[in-house]
ZABA-207112 format. One record per residue (C-alpha): residue in three letters; x, y, z; residue number from 1. Coordinates in steps of 0.02 Angstrom, whole numbers, always signed. Layout:
! residues N
+--------+--------+--------+--------+-----+
: residu :      X :      Y :      Z : num :
+--------+--------+--------+--------+-----+
:    ALA :      X :      Y :      Z : NUM :
...
+--------+--------+--------+--------+-----+
***
This chain:
! residues 137
+--------+--------+--------+--------+-----+
: residu :      X :      Y :      Z : num :
+--------+--------+--------+--------+-----+
:    UNK :     +0 :     +0 :     +0 :   1 :
:    UNK :    +69 :   +169 :    -52 :   2 :
:    UNK :    +64 :   +301 :    +88 :   3 :
:    UNK :    +92 :   +442 :    -38 :   4 :
:    UNK :    -60 :   +396 :   -144 :   5 :
:    UNK :   -155 :   +554 :   -196 :   6 :
:    UNK :   -317 :   +607 :   -115 :   7 :
:    UNK :   -460 :   +600 :   -137 :   8 :
:    UNK :   -452 :   +415 :   -169 :   9 :
:    UNK :   -559 :   +261 :   -148 :  10 :
:    UNK :   -545 :    +73 :   -140 :  11 :
:    UNK :   -650 :    -50 :   -239 :  12 :
:    UNK :   -651 :   -234 :   -193 :  13 :
:    UNK :   -666 :   -355 :   -339 :  14 :
:    UNK :   -668 :   -544 :   -358 :  15 :
:    UNK :   -582 :   -600 :   -518 :  16 :
:    UNK :   -704 :   -691 :   -631 :  17 :
:    UNK :   -659 :   -836 :   -744 :  18 :
:    UNK :   -697 :   -731 :   -899 :  19 :
:    UNK :   -565 :   -604 :   -848 :  20 :
:    UNK :   -425 :   -731 :   -855 :  21 :
:    UNK :   -321 :   -809 :   -992 :  22 :
:    UNK :   -285 :   -994 :  -1021 :  23 :
:    UNK :   -165 :   -994 :   -873 :  24 :
:    UNK :   -297 :   -928 :   -752 :  25 :
:    UNK :   -210 :   -758 :   -740 :  26 :
:    UNK :   -303 :   -594 :   -769 :  27 :
:    UNK :   -283 :   -553 :   -954 :  28 :
:    UNK :   -175 :   -397 :   -971 :  29 :
:    UNK :   -305 :   -290 :  -1061 :  30 :
:    UNK :   -431 :   -319 :   -921 :  31 :
:    UNK :   -328 :   -209 :   -806 :  32 :
:    UNK :   -388 :    -59 :   -906 :  33 :
:    UNK :   -567 :   -113 :   -871 :  34 :
:    UNK :   -524 :   -128 :   -686 :  35 :
:    UNK :   -453 :    +48 :   -692 :  36 :
:    UNK :   -617 :   +108 :   -769 :  37 :
:    UNK :   -716 :    +24 :   -630 :  38 :
:    UNK :   -606 :   +107 :   -500 :  39 :
:    UNK :   -623 :   +277 :   -583 :  40 :
:    UNK :   -813 :   +262 :   -588 :  41 :
:    UNK :   -814 :   +211 :   -405 :  42 :
:    UNK :   -705 :   +360 :   -358 :  43 :
:    UNK :   -825 :   +481 :   -441 :  44 :
:    UNK :   -973 :   +392 :   -358 :  45 :
:    UNK :   -887 :   +397 :   -187 :  46 :
:    UNK :   -874 :   +586 :   -206 :  47 :
:    UNK :  -1062 :   +602 :   -230 :  48 :
:    UNK :  -1091 :   +592 :   -417 :  49 :
:    UNK :  -1103 :   +452 :   -543 :  50 :
:    UNK :  -1015 :   +457 :   -711 :  51 :
:    UNK :  -1186 :   +429 :   -789 :  52 :
:    UNK :  -1240 :   +600 :   -722 :  53 :
:    UNK :  -1081 :   +678 :   -793 :  54 :
:    UNK :  -1129 :   +614 :   -966 :  55 :
:    UNK :  -1312 :   +663 :   -944 :  56 :
:    UNK :  -1250 :   +840 :   -913 :  57 :
:    UNK :  -1158 :   +836 :  -1079 :  58 :
:    UNK :   -978 :   +802 :  -1025 :  59 :
:    UNK :   -869 :   +653 :  -1067 :  60 :
:    UNK :   -696 :   +595 :  -1011 :  61 :
:    UNK :   -619 :   +496 :  -1155 :  62 :
:    UNK :   -453 :   +413 :  -1118 :  63 :
:    UNK :   -307 :   +500 :  -1205 :  64 :
:    UNK :   -170 :   +393 :  -1132 :  65 :
:    UNK :   -161 :   +236 :  -1026 :  66 :
:    UNK :    -15 :   +151 :   -941 :  67 :
:    UNK :     -3 :     -8 :   -838 :  68 :
:    UNK :   +145 :    -90 :   -752 :  69 :
:    UNK :   +114 :   -272 :   -709 :  70 :
:    UNK :   +204 :   -326 :   -551 :  71 :
:    UNK :   +124 :   -491 :   -498 :  72 :
:    UNK :    -18 :   -596 :   -568 :  73 :
:    UNK :   -197 :   -588 :   -509 :  74 :
:    UNK :   -285 :   -755 :   -530 :  75 :
:    UNK :   -459 :   -825 :   -552 :  76 :
:    UNK :   -571 :   -812 :   -398 :  77 :
:    UNK :   -449 :   -704 :   -300 :  78 :
:    UNK :   -507 :   -549 :   -209 :  79 :
:    UNK :   -413 :   -395 :   -267 :  80 :
:    UNK :   -427 :   -212 :   -221 :  81 :
:    UNK :   -421 :    -67 :   -343 :  82 :
:    UNK :   -357 :    +94 :   -267 :  83 :
:    UNK :   -397 :   +247 :   -373 :  84 :
:    UNK :   -350 :   +429 :   -351 :  85 :
:    UNK :   -347 :   +592 :   -448 :  86 :
:    UNK :   -165 :   +632 :   -485 :  87 :
:    UNK :   -190 :   +796 :   -575 :  88 :
:    UNK :   -299 :   +908 :   -680 :  89 :
:    UNK :   -275 :  +1048 :   -803 :  90 :
:    UNK :   -400 :  +1165 :   -880 :  91 :
:    UNK :   -471 :  +1029 :   -993 :  92 :
:    UNK :   -400 :   +862 :   -935 :  93 :
:    UNK :   -393 :   +748 :   -784 :  94 :
:    UNK :   -267 :   +614 :   -736 :  95 :
:    UNK :   -296 :   +465 :   -623 :  96 :
:    UNK :   -180 :   +337 :   -543 :  97 :
:    UNK :   -218 :   +159 :   -492 :  98 :
:    UNK :   -143 :    +24 :   -383 :  99 :
:    UNK :   -213 :   -151 :   -384 : 100 :
:    UNK :   -170 :   -255 :   -232 : 101 :
:    UNK :   -202 :   -429 :   -167 : 102 :
:    UNK :   -337 :   -467 :    -38 : 103 :
:    UNK :   -226 :   -418 :   +109 : 104 :
:    UNK :   -171 :   -256 :    +24 : 105 :
:    UNK :     +9 :   -303 :    +59 : 106 :
:    UNK :    +63 :   -348 :   -119 : 107 :
:    UNK :    +44 :   -228 :   -264 : 108 :
:    UNK :     -7 :   -324 :   -419 : 109 :
:    UNK :    -13 :   -179 :   -542 : 110 :
:    UNK :     +7 :     +9 :   -552 : 111 :
:    UNK :    -59 :   +120 :   -687 : 112 :
:    UNK :   -124 :   +287 :   -743 : 113 :
:    UNK :   -246 :   +361 :   -866 : 114 :
:    UNK :   -260 :   +535 :   -937 : 115 :
:    UNK :   -429 :   +599 :   -996 : 116 :
:    UNK :   -484 :   +744 :  -1101 : 117 :
:    UNK :   -642 :   +835 :  -1048 : 118 :
:    UNK :   -754 :   +853 :  -1200 : 119 :
:    UNK :   -933 :   +902 :  -1239 : 120 :
:    UNK :  -1062 :   +794 :  -1328 : 121 :
:    UNK :   -987 :   +845 :  -1496 : 122 :
:    UNK :   -814 :   +784 :  -1443 : 123 :
:    UNK :   -740 :   +959 :  -1428 : 124 :
:    UNK :   -620 :   +992 :  -1284 : 125 :
:    UNK :   -697 :  +1102 :  -1149 : 126 :
:    UNK :   -647 :  +1175 :   -982 : 127 :
:    UNK :   -681 :  +1062 :   -833 : 128 :
:    UNK :   -848 :  +1123 :   -763 : 129 :
:    UNK :   -837 :  +1189 :   -584 : 130 :
:    UNK :   -958 :  +1057 :   -521 : 131 :
:    UNK :   -837 :   +920 :   -578 : 132 :
:    UNK :   -681 :  +1010 :   -516 : 133 :
:    UNK :   -765 :  +1041 :   -348 : 134 :
:    UNK :   -789 :   +854 :   -322 : 135 :
:    UNK :   -601 :   +828 :   -310 : 136 :
:    UNK :   -562 :   +969 :   -186 : 137 :
+--------+--------+--------+--------+-----+
***
């Protein structure tokens, strides 16, 4: 567990399903990006808003960049924890970091980050609305 992890942050507990694994019973590498997305959605929800409401209000956060460093395998039927935090924001973008740990939170399985543009319904970059920025204060 990383004591310097940014705040606000949240934890999401997840049991690895069979469909998330490869032929060796290990979480397929691309599924970590989906786990990051679940963590990001949970962070927004934990701050009092759902991502669905963000989209209903006409704002979207498409991924511009994603990075994942795999440190140890997560396997079928294991409990893992997804730790998500906001690592930065600019006028029209937001960046998140992630750590995925084992059930005891004493082994880091993966670390990653995503960077998101803030766009309107037409896909045009826009300034982060105050009501979104205020969530992360």
